[in-house]
Each structure stands twice: as structure tokens, then as C-alpha cells.
MDAnalysis code that builds the backbone (N, CA, C; Angstrom):
import MDAnalysis as mda
import numpy as np

u = mda.Universe.empty(525, n_residues=175, atom_resindex=np.repeat(np.arange(175), 3), trajectory=True)
u.add_TopologyAttr("name", ["N", "CA", "C"] * 175)
u.add_TopologyAttr("resid", np.arange(1, 176))
u.add_TopologyAttr("resname", ["MET", "SER", "GLN", "SER", "ILE", "SER", "ARG", "CYS", "PHE", "GLN", "ARG", "CYS", "TRP", "LEU", "GLY", "PHE", "LEU", "GLY", "CYS", "CYS", "ARG", "SER", "LEU", "LEU", "GLY", "GLU", "ASN", "GLY", "ASN", "SER", "ILE", "ILE", "GLU", "LEU", "ALA", "VAL", "ILE", "ILE", "ALA", "PHE", "PHE", "ALA", "PRO", "PRO", "LEU", "LEU", "PHE", "GLY", "THR", "THR", "ASP", "MET", "ALA", "VAL", "LEU", "VAL", "TYR", "GLY", "SER", "ILE", "GLU", "VAL", "SER", "ASN", "ALA", "ALA", "HIS", "ALA", "GLY", "ALA", "LEU", "TYR", "GLY", "SER", "ARG", "SER", "THR", "THR", "PHE", "ALA", "VAL", "ASP", "THR", "ALA", "ASP", "ILE", "ARG", "THR", "ALA", "ALA", "GLN", "SER", "GLU", "ALA", "SER", "SER", "PHE", "GLY", "THR", "ASN", "LEU", "THR", "VAL", "THR", "PRO", "THR", "ALA", "TYR", "TYR", "ALA", "CYS", "SER", "ALA", "ALA", "GLN", "GLY", "GLY", "THR", "GLN", "TYR", "ALA", "THR", "SER", "ALA", "ALA", "ALA", "THR", "SER", "ALA", "CYS", "THR", "GLY", "SER", "LEU", "GLY", "SER", "PRO", "LEU", "LEU", "PHE", "VAL", "GLN", "VAL", "LEU", "THR", "SER", "ALA", "PRO", "LEU", "THR", "LEU", "PRO", "PHE", "SER", "CYS", "CYS", "GLY", "MET", "THR", "SER", "PRO", "VAL", "THR", "LEU", "ARG", "GLY", "THR", "SER", "VAL", "MET", "GLU", "VAL", "GLN", "GLY", "GLN"])
u.atoms.positions = np.array([
    [38.437, -38.380, 7.565],
    [37.266, -37.553, 7.414],
    [37.644, -36.150, 6.940],
    [38.698, -35.586, 7.560],
    [39.103, -34.235, 7.184],
    [39.683, -34.207, 5.773],
    [40.275, -35.313, 5.310],
    [40.812, -35.343, 3.954],
    [39.689, -35.335, 2.924],
    [38.594, -36.009, 3.203],
    [37.491, -36.010, 2.244],
    [36.847, -34.625, 2.160],
    [36.754, -33.934, 3.283],
    [36.222, -32.563, 3.267],
    [37.168, -31.660, 2.502],
    [38.462, -31.852, 2.712],
    [39.456, -31.044, 2.016],
    [39.384, -31.264, 0.513],
    [39.244, -32.521, 0.072],
    [39.117, -32.810, -1.361],
    [37.858, -32.206, -1.947],
    [36.771, -32.233, -1.173],
    [35.497, -31.653, -1.648],
    [35.654, -30.155, -1.885],
    [36.299, -29.465, -0.947],
    [36.518, -28.034, -1.115],
    [37.431, -27.743, -2.290],
    [38.457, -28.574, -2.491],
    [39.369, -28.377, -3.613],
    [38.629, -28.519, -4.934],
    [37.751, -29.550, -5.031],
    [36.986, -29.728, -6.269],
    [36.049, -28.547, -6.517],
    [35.406, -28.076, -5.451],
    [34.496, -26.937, -5.608],
    [35.252, -25.693, -6.044],
    [36.407, -25.464, -5.426],
    [37.191, -24.281, -5.752],
    [37.701, -24.358, -7.186],
    [38.171, -25.527, -7.589],
    [38.643, -25.682, -8.966],
    [37.495, -25.537, -9.958],
    [36.317, -26.015, -9.577],
    [35.159, -25.856, -10.444],
    [34.757, -24.392, -10.574],
    [34.850, -23.657, -9.483],
    [34.530, -22.228, -9.507],
    [35.522, -21.468, -10.362],
    [36.816, -21.792, -10.203],
    [37.835, -21.126, -11.008],
    [37.657, -21.455, -12.486],
    [37.271, -22.690, -12.779],
    [37.038, -23.069, -14.169],
    [35.871, -22.294, -14.756],
    [34.852, -22.079, -13.956],
    [33.700, -21.304, -14.412],
    [34.096, -19.859, -14.677],
    [34.922, -19.304, -13.799],
    [35.379, -17.931, -13.991],
    [36.266, -17.794, -15.220],
    [37.102, -18.809, -15.470],
    [37.982, -18.764, -16.645],
    [37.178, -18.814, -17.938],
    [36.047, -19.501, -17.901],
    [35.251, -19.580, -19.124],
    [34.623, -18.230, -19.469],
    [34.499, -17.346, -18.488],
    [33.942, -16.022, -18.759],
    [34.960, -15.059, -19.351],
    [36.228, -15.412, -19.294],
    [37.258, -14.515, -19.801],
    [37.135, -14.284, -21.304],
    [36.550, -15.206, -22.026],
    [36.410, -15.048, -23.462],
    [35.235, -14.151, -23.858],
    [34.372, -13.830, -22.913],
    [33.209, -12.981, -23.218],
    [33.663, -11.528, -23.373],
    [32.920, -10.781, -24.157],
    [33.280, -9.397, -24.413],
    [32.527, -8.407, -23.528],
    [31.745, -8.870, -22.569],
    [31.008, -7.967, -21.675],
    [29.597, -7.682, -22.144],
    [29.085, -8.537, -23.053],
    [27.729, -8.311, -23.545],
    [26.687, -8.383, -22.434],
    [26.874, -9.303, -21.520],
    [25.876, -9.457, -20.465],
    [25.866, -8.250, -19.530],
    [27.009, -7.622, -19.325],
    [27.053, -6.433, -18.476],
    [26.316, -5.274, -19.149],
    [26.470, -5.147, -20.439],
    [25.763, -4.100, -21.178],
    [24.260, -4.358, -21.150],
    [23.852, -5.606, -21.320],
    [22.425, -5.947, -21.259],
    [21.853, -5.651, -19.876],
    [22.604, -5.984, -18.828],
    [22.171, -5.698, -17.475],
    [22.038, -4.194, -17.248],
    [22.979, -3.408, -17.749],
    [22.919, -1.950, -17.594],
    [21.691, -1.370, -18.294],
    [21.367, -1.889, -19.472],
    [20.187, -1.402, -20.200],
    [18.909, -1.757, -19.447],
    [18.829, -2.970, -18.937],
    [17.637, -3.395, -18.189],
    [17.476, -2.566, -16.922],
    [18.572, -2.354, -16.210],
    [18.501, -1.543, -14.989],
    [18.091, -0.112, -15.320],
    [18.568, 0.424, -16.421],
    [18.220, 1.792, -16.801],
    [16.724, 1.944, -17.061],
    [16.081, 0.890, -17.567],
    [14.650, 0.971, -17.835],
    [13.779, 0.657, -16.626],
    [14.241, -0.228, -15.754],
    [13.395, -0.676, -14.644],
    [13.690, -0.001, -13.313],
    [14.878, 0.473, -13.081],
    [15.220, 1.055, -11.788],
    [14.483, 2.369, -11.502],
    [14.417, 3.330, -12.441],
    [13.721, 4.584, -12.107],
    [12.238, 4.403, -11.746],
    [11.443, 3.641, -12.508],
    [10.051, 3.472, -12.072],
    [9.932, 2.786, -10.710],
    [10.797, 1.822, -10.439],
    [10.773, 1.173, -9.133],
    [11.133, 2.155, -8.024],
    [12.138, 2.960, -8.241],
    [12.569, 3.937, -7.255],
    [11.497, 5.001, -7.037],
    [10.956, 5.550, -8.134],
    [9.939, 6.596, -8.010],
    [8.649, 6.050, -7.410],
    [8.261, 4.863, -7.828],
    [7.052, 4.253, -7.274],
    [7.190, 3.948, -5.793],
    [8.356, 3.471, -5.403],
    [8.602, 3.187, -3.989],
    [8.592, 4.474, -3.177],
    [9.154, 5.528, -3.704],
    [9.154, 6.817, -3.007],
    [7.733, 7.348, -2.860],
    [6.942, 7.296, -3.928],
    [5.551, 7.745, -3.854],
    [4.756, 6.952, -2.826],
    [4.933, 5.644, -2.820],
    [4.200, 4.810, -1.860],
    [4.639, 5.105, -0.431],
    [5.913, 5.337, -0.209],
    [6.399, 5.657, 1.135],
    [5.807, 6.971, 1.631],
    [5.769, 7.987, 0.771],
    [5.181, 9.272, 1.148],
    [3.689, 9.110, 1.408],
    [3.016, 8.323, 0.598],
    [1.581, 8.082, 0.754],
    [1.272, 7.363, 2.068],
    [2.033, 6.331, 2.377],
    [1.803, 5.576, 3.622],
    [2.108, 6.450, 4.837],
    [3.201, 7.199, 4.786],
    [3.540, 8.076, 5.916],
    [2.461, 9.134, 6.135],
    [2.002, 9.747, 5.057],
    [0.943, 10.753, 5.173],
    [-0.348, 10.167, 5.707],
    [-0.697, 8.972, 5.255],
    [-1.908, 8.308, 5.730],
    [-1.832, 8.016, 7.228],
    [-0.682, 7.570, 7.683],
    [-0.498, 7.314, 9.111],
    [-0.608, 8.613, 9.898],
    [-0.039, 9.677, 9.374],
    [-0.070, 10.955, 10.076],
    [-1.494, 11.497, 10.182],
    [-2.276, 11.385, 9.121],
    [-3.665, 11.867, 9.150],
    [-4.515, 11.013, 10.098],
    [-4.303, 9.702, 10.087],
    [-5.037, 8.825, 11.016],
    [-4.663, 9.103, 12.463],
    [-3.377, 9.336, 12.723],
    [-2.948, 9.665, 14.075],
    [-3.512, 11.002, 14.541],
    [-3.676, 11.933, 13.613],
    [-4.274, 13.226, 13.969],
    [-5.730, 13.045, 14.397],
    [-6.465, 12.215, 13.679],
    [-7.855, 11.936, 14.067],
    [-7.899, 11.279, 15.443],
    [-6.994, 10.356, 15.680],
    [-6.946, 9.676, 16.978],
    [-6.602, 10.653, 18.102],
    [-5.646, 11.558, 17.867],
    [-5.261, 12.541, 18.887],
    [-6.421, 13.469, 19.215],
    [-7.162, 13.891, 18.191],
    [-8.320, 14.742, 18.436],
    [-9.412, 14.017, 19.205],
    [-9.675, 12.775, 18.837],
    [-10.702, 11.992, 19.542],
    [-10.274, 11.693, 20.974],
    [-8.995, 11.446, 21.174],
    [-8.494, 11.193, 22.523],
    [-8.667, 12.432, 23.394],
    [-8.353, 13.596, 22.844],
    [-8.556, 14.838, 23.594],
    [-10.036, 15.034, 23.900],
    [-10.883, 14.799, 22.917],
    [-12.324, 14.967, 23.117],
    [-12.911, 13.959, 24.087],
    [-12.332, 12.772, 24.159],
    [-12.867, 11.750, 25.065],
    [-12.592, 12.085, 26.520],
    [-11.649, 12.939, 26.769],
    [-11.302, 13.327, 28.139],
    [-12.030, 14.581, 28.596],
    [-12.761, 15.216, 27.694],
    [-13.419, 16.468, 28.057],
    [-14.798, 16.206, 28.634],
    [-15.308, 17.198, 29.322],
    [-16.656, 17.095, 29.888],
    [-17.627, 18.007, 29.166],
    [-17.107, 18.997, 28.463],
    [-17.971, 19.909, 27.713],
    [-17.512, 19.932, 26.269],
    [-18.168, 19.153, 25.436],
    [-17.754, 19.005, 24.040],
    [-17.858, 20.317, 23.280],
    [-18.932, 21.090, 23.510],
    [-19.149, 22.313, 22.745],
    [-18.007, 23.312, 22.944],
    [-17.464, 23.371, 24.140],
    [-16.376, 24.299, 24.411],
    [-15.063, 23.795, 23.826],
    [-14.884, 22.487, 23.800],
    [-13.608, 21.903, 23.420],
    [-13.439, 21.652, 21.931],
    [-14.373, 22.038, 21.088],
    [-14.257, 21.788, 19.650],
    [-12.989, 22.412, 19.080],
    [-12.701, 23.639, 19.453],
    [-11.487, 24.310, 18.964],
    [-10.240, 23.609, 19.489],
    [-10.289, 23.150, 20.729],
    [-9.137, 22.447, 21.294],
    [-8.930, 21.082, 20.637],
    [-10.025, 20.421, 20.258],
    [-9.918, 19.145, 19.538],
    [-9.230, 19.381, 18.201],
    [-9.613, 20.443, 17.514],
    [-8.963, 20.774, 16.232],
    [-7.475, 21.058, 16.438],
    [-7.174, 21.804, 17.492],
    [-5.779, 22.137, 17.775],
    [-4.963, 20.884, 18.085],
    [-5.533, 19.973, 18.876],
    [-4.828, 18.728, 19.210],
    [-4.559, 17.900, 17.962],
    [-5.549, 17.814, 17.078],
    [-5.374, 17.041, 15.845],
    [-4.352, 17.702, 14.927],
    [-4.414, 19.020, 14.782],
    [-3.488, 19.698, 13.887],
    [-2.060, 19.693, 14.420],
    [-1.902, 19.706, 15.730],
    [-0.538, 19.644, 16.262],
    [0.057, 18.248, 16.086],
    [-0.789, 17.227, 15.999],
    [-0.295, 15.866, 15.765],
    [0.200, 15.701, 14.323],
    [-0.443, 16.383, 13.394],
    [-0.054, 16.304, 11.973],
    [0.502, 17.648, 11.540],
    [1.565, 18.071, 12.187],
    [2.098, 19.411, 11.953],
    [2.658, 19.596, 10.541],
    [3.045, 18.535, 9.868],
    [3.594, 18.689, 8.516],
    [2.525, 19.101, 7.506],
    [1.244, 18.857, 7.821],
    [0.169, 19.293, 6.936],
    [-0.258, 20.726, 7.239],
    [0.049, 21.225, 8.423],
    [-0.272, 22.599, 8.793],
    [-1.758, 22.876, 8.740],
    [-2.114, 23.993, 8.119],
    [-3.523, 24.388, 8.030],
    [-4.264, 23.644, 6.930],
    [-3.565, 22.829, 6.138],
    [-4.233, 22.037, 5.100],
    [-5.008, 20.864, 5.680],
    [-4.779, 20.546, 6.947],
    [-5.499, 19.455, 7.596],
    [-6.869, 19.956, 8.036],
    [-7.904, 19.329, 7.520],
    [-9.275, 19.671, 7.899],
    [-9.715, 18.720, 9.004],
    [-10.187, 19.286, 10.114],
    [-10.615, 18.494, 11.266],
    [-12.084, 18.792, 11.530],
    [-12.906, 17.739, 11.573],
    [-14.340, 17.885, 11.823],
    [-14.736, 17.035, 13.026],
    [-14.809, 17.657, 14.212],
    [-15.250, 16.891, 15.382],
    [-16.773, 16.944, 15.529],
    [-17.368, 15.819, 15.889],
    [-18.804, 15.765, 16.176],
    [-19.007, 14.901, 17.418],
    [-20.136, 15.125, 18.066],
    [-20.493, 14.314, 19.225],
    [-21.858, 13.699, 18.974],
    [-22.055, 12.494, 19.471],
    [-23.348, 11.841, 19.358],
    [-23.531, 10.885, 20.530],
    [-24.757, 10.499, 20.746],
    [-25.096, 9.548, 21.801],
    [-25.527, 8.243, 21.156],
    [-25.287, 7.156, 21.858],
    [-25.726, 5.835, 21.415],
    [-26.059, 5.025, 22.659],
    [-26.896, 4.025, 22.474],
    [-27.260, 3.156, 23.588],
    [-26.091, 2.212, 23.888],
    [-25.866, 1.933, 25.168],
    [-24.721, 1.116, 25.569],
    [-24.793, -0.307, 25.032],
    [-25.989, -0.836, 24.831],
    [-26.121, -2.201, 24.312],
    [-26.127, -2.241, 22.794],
    [-26.224, -1.097, 22.141],
    [-26.259, -1.038, 20.672],
    [-25.388, 0.112, 20.191],
    [-24.098, 0.063, 20.511],
    [-23.202, 1.170, 20.205],
    [-23.034, 1.407, 18.709],
    [-23.136, 0.368, 17.912],
    [-23.012, 0.520, 16.474],
    [-24.336, 0.827, 15.796],
    [-25.389, 0.973, 16.577],
    [-26.723, 1.186, 16.018],
    [-27.042, 2.659, 15.820],
    [-28.236, 3.025, 16.209],
    [-28.741, 4.379, 15.999],
    [-27.939, 5.394, 16.805],
    [-27.666, 6.535, 16.175],
    [-26.978, 7.634, 16.838],
    [-27.993, 8.729, 17.135],
    [-27.874, 9.338, 18.298],
    [-28.804, 10.377, 18.723],
    [-28.029, 11.667, 18.936],
    [-28.650, 12.780, 18.539],
    [-27.977, 14.075, 18.613],
    [-27.978, 14.650, 20.021],
    [-28.980, 14.356, 20.807],
    [-29.073, 14.946, 22.147],
    [-29.150, 13.862, 23.208],
    [-28.799, 14.263, 24.407],
    [-28.868, 13.340, 25.538],
    [-30.308, 12.951, 25.840],
    [-31.234, 13.904, 25.687],
    [-32.649, 13.622, 25.966],
    [-33.197, 12.574, 24.999],
    [-32.855, 12.685, 23.719],
    [-33.330, 11.712, 22.734],
    [-32.741, 10.330, 23.014],
    [-31.482, 10.291, 23.406],
    [-30.846, 9.008, 23.711],
    [-31.425, 8.400, 24.978],
    [-31.698, 9.224, 25.977],
    [-32.247, 8.718, 27.233],
    [-33.620, 8.109, 27.025],
    [-34.442, 8.761, 26.204],
    [-35.780, 8.218, 25.960],
    [-35.734, 6.952, 25.092],
    [-34.749, 6.838, 24.235],
    [-34.659, 5.669, 23.353],
    [-33.945, 4.487, 24.016],
    [-33.007, 4.767, 24.895],
    [-32.193, 3.714, 25.514],
    [-32.862, 3.213, 26.793],
    [-33.876, 2.433, 26.626],
    [-34.576, 1.873, 27.778],
    [-34.557, 0.358, 27.693],
    [-34.763, -0.281, 28.799],
    [-34.859, -1.744, 28.820],
    [-33.562, -2.414, 28.435],
    [-33.623, -3.277, 27.431],
    [-32.452, -4.069, 27.034],
    [-31.413, -3.255, 26.270],
    [-31.755, -2.037, 25.840],
    [-30.794, -1.206, 25.107],
    [-29.785, -0.536, 26.028],
    [-30.039, -0.523, 27.326],
    [-29.081, 0.017, 28.282],
    [-29.206, 1.515, 28.454],
    [-28.104, 2.136, 28.809],
    [-28.077, 3.573, 29.079],
    [-27.378, 4.317, 27.948],
    [-27.628, 5.641, 27.836],
    [-26.978, 6.407, 26.761],
    [-25.503, 6.675, 27.070],
    [-24.696, 6.599, 26.024],
    [-23.273, 6.907, 26.120],
    [-22.943, 8.019, 25.133],
    [-22.043, 8.914, 25.524],
    [-21.622, 10.006, 24.653],
    [-20.333, 9.600, 23.943],
    [-20.299, 9.798, 22.632],
    [-19.121, 9.496, 21.816],
    [-18.661, 10.756, 21.108],
    [-17.374, 10.853, 20.874],
    [-16.812, 11.921, 20.050],
    [-16.201, 11.261, 18.816],
    [-16.504, 11.837, 17.667],
    [-15.975, 11.337, 16.392],
    [-15.200, 12.465, 15.740],
    [-13.997, 12.162, 15.303],
    [-13.160, 13.157, 14.642],
    [-12.810, 12.641, 13.252],
    [-13.148, 13.432, 12.257],
    [-12.818, 13.132, 10.855],
    [-11.723, 14.096, 10.425],
    [-10.677, 13.574, 9.832],
    [-9.602, 14.417, 9.322],
    [-9.403, 14.131, 7.839],
    [-8.989, 15.148, 7.125],
    [-8.637, 14.974, 5.714],
    [-7.587, 16.011, 5.344],
    [-6.744, 15.645, 4.399],
    [-5.686, 16.544, 3.953],
    [-5.260, 16.148, 2.547],
    [-4.986, 17.146, 1.697],
    [-4.444, 16.834, 0.370],
    [-2.944, 16.549, 0.472],
    [-2.491, 15.584, -0.305],
    [-1.076, 15.221, -0.318],
    [-0.599, 15.211, -1.762],
    [0.400, 16.009, -2.050],
    [0.996, 16.025, -3.381],
    [2.175, 15.070, -3.382],
    [2.128, 14.094, -4.276],
    [3.189, 13.093, -4.359],
    [4.415, 13.687, -5.044],
    [5.607, 13.252, -4.661],
    [6.809, 13.852, -5.255],
    [7.000, 13.550, -6.733],
    [6.553, 12.376, -7.217],
    [6.794, 12.013, -8.615],
    [5.521, 11.762, -9.405],
    [4.455, 11.341, -8.769],
    [3.191, 11.013, -9.441],
    [3.413, 10.045, -10.597],
    [4.160, 9.016, -10.350],
    [4.428, 8.044, -11.402],
    [3.554, 6.806, -11.209],
    [3.618, 5.936, -12.154],
    [2.982, 4.621, -12.083],
    [1.460, 4.708, -11.991],
    [0.854, 5.688, -12.621],
    [-0.604, 5.789, -12.669],
    [-1.242, 6.404, -11.444],
    [-0.470, 6.918, -10.520],
    [-1.026, 7.535, -9.320],
    [-1.273, 9.011, -9.594],
    [-2.493, 9.470, -9.324],
    [-2.825, 10.872, -9.554],
    [-2.426, 11.684, -8.340],
    [-2.107, 12.924, -8.567],
    [-1.710, 13.805, -7.482],
    [-2.466, 15.115, -7.641],
    [-2.953, 15.749, -6.610],
    [-2.851, 15.397, -5.201],
    [-3.851, 14.301, -4.805],
    [-3.497, 13.597, -3.748],
    [-4.329, 12.538, -3.181],
    [-4.931, 13.084, -1.888],
    [-6.222, 12.843, -1.673],
    [-6.846, 13.271, -0.422],
    [-6.810, 12.112, 0.563],
    [-6.134, 12.334, 1.664],
    [-6.027, 11.328, 2.717],
    [-7.093, 11.601, 3.767],
    [-7.680, 10.545, 4.321],
    [-8.736, 10.697, 5.315],
    [-8.450, 9.811, 6.517],
    [-8.840, 10.327, 7.684],
    [-8.713, 9.574, 8.924],
    [-9.983, 9.711, 9.742],
    [-10.334, 8.684, 10.482],
    [-11.538, 8.684, 11.322],
    [-11.197, 8.031, 12.647],
    [-11.691, 8.622, 13.733],
    [-11.524, 8.015, 15.041],
    [-12.761, 8.320, 15.884],
    [-13.236, 7.304, 16.589],
    [-14.404, 7.443, 17.466],
    [-14.011, 6.928, 18.842],
    [-14.329, 7.714, 19.872],
    [-14.049, 7.291, 21.244],
    [-15.206, 7.697, 22.149],
    [-15.389, 6.900, 23.173],
    [-16.404, 7.218, 24.179],
    [-15.874, 8.296, 25.107],
    [-16.720, 9.265, 25.420],
    [-16.334, 10.326, 26.323],
    [-16.361, 9.794, 27.757],
    [-15.264, 9.954, 28.457],
    [-15.159, 9.454, 29.826],
    [-15.778, 10.458, 30.791],
    [-16.233, 9.977, 31.912],
    [-16.738, 10.853, 32.965],
    [-18.160, 11.311, 32.773],
    [-18.933, 10.599, 31.981],
    [-20.334, 10.984, 31.769],
    [-21.212, 10.363, 32.803],
])
């Protein structure tokens, strides 16, 4: 059994060496062709990959900033006082954007049985509307974030700057 395996490896090795010997007569044309192809295709691939990586990272950062602001707002009891703190929480989460990050926090009420339905600006309006099968009014905080992002290369048809947006909605606890 071991002799047949040994013969198989010998044939494969001799076949590989024979293949390599047949390349000795070539003048390197294929290497030159490969170098030319790489020269044309590698830079757009590299630049496009870099642009996409920066775009995805920035998008994640802006979305996380919206989530951080909404999380801070969901823990507060007085939304009107905490608007500045919500902005601060969101901007500290996306510190690489600095003051270019726009944060817009809003609060609204919705009925507990129809959270995706009508939004009410005041607790009184929600209380009068949320009767019977619609349940009780719930307070939500919504944080919208946006920031301009300048791509490092702007290649492959991507325009720069790109405006990134993030949205997060959370129910305010302790109501």
C-alpha cells in the first residue's frame, strides 16, 4: 500500500517538474501581461475599497450617535431640559465628526396598542385619543443625526461629500 502511494507522489512530482521545465523556454511575456493588468485594475479596486470602508465606518458612527442620544433621552424624565444633554451624548459618541454632526432630538406620544400609528405632540392629546382598545399613551424620544463625510478618493462614480444619516427611536422609561 505504501509503495503505491510512493509511486503516485513520484509521478505527481515528476509531472510538476516537467511542467516547470516547459516554462523555461518562455521569455516572461505572461509576467509582463500580468503586471500591466494589475497596474490597470489594482488602483481602482484599492481606492474603491478604501472609499467604501470609510463610508461604512462613518455610517456606523452616525447611527451609533443617534442611538446614544436616544438612549440618553429614554432614561430622562424631563425631555425639554435634556435636549442639550441628548445632543452632547450623541456628539460625544461620534467624536470624529465633531461639530459637523447635526443632532435633532424630538419627543412624541403614541398609543401603546398602535405605536407605529398616529403621533401626538402633547400628553393631553395622546390621553384623549388613546382610549379603549388603543391603550394608554407612551412617550417616545426620536433622535435624527446627520453629518457630511468627505471620501478620501471619490473614485468609482461616488460623489463627495456624502451626507450620512442616522435615526433612533426609544420609549422613555419611567412615565
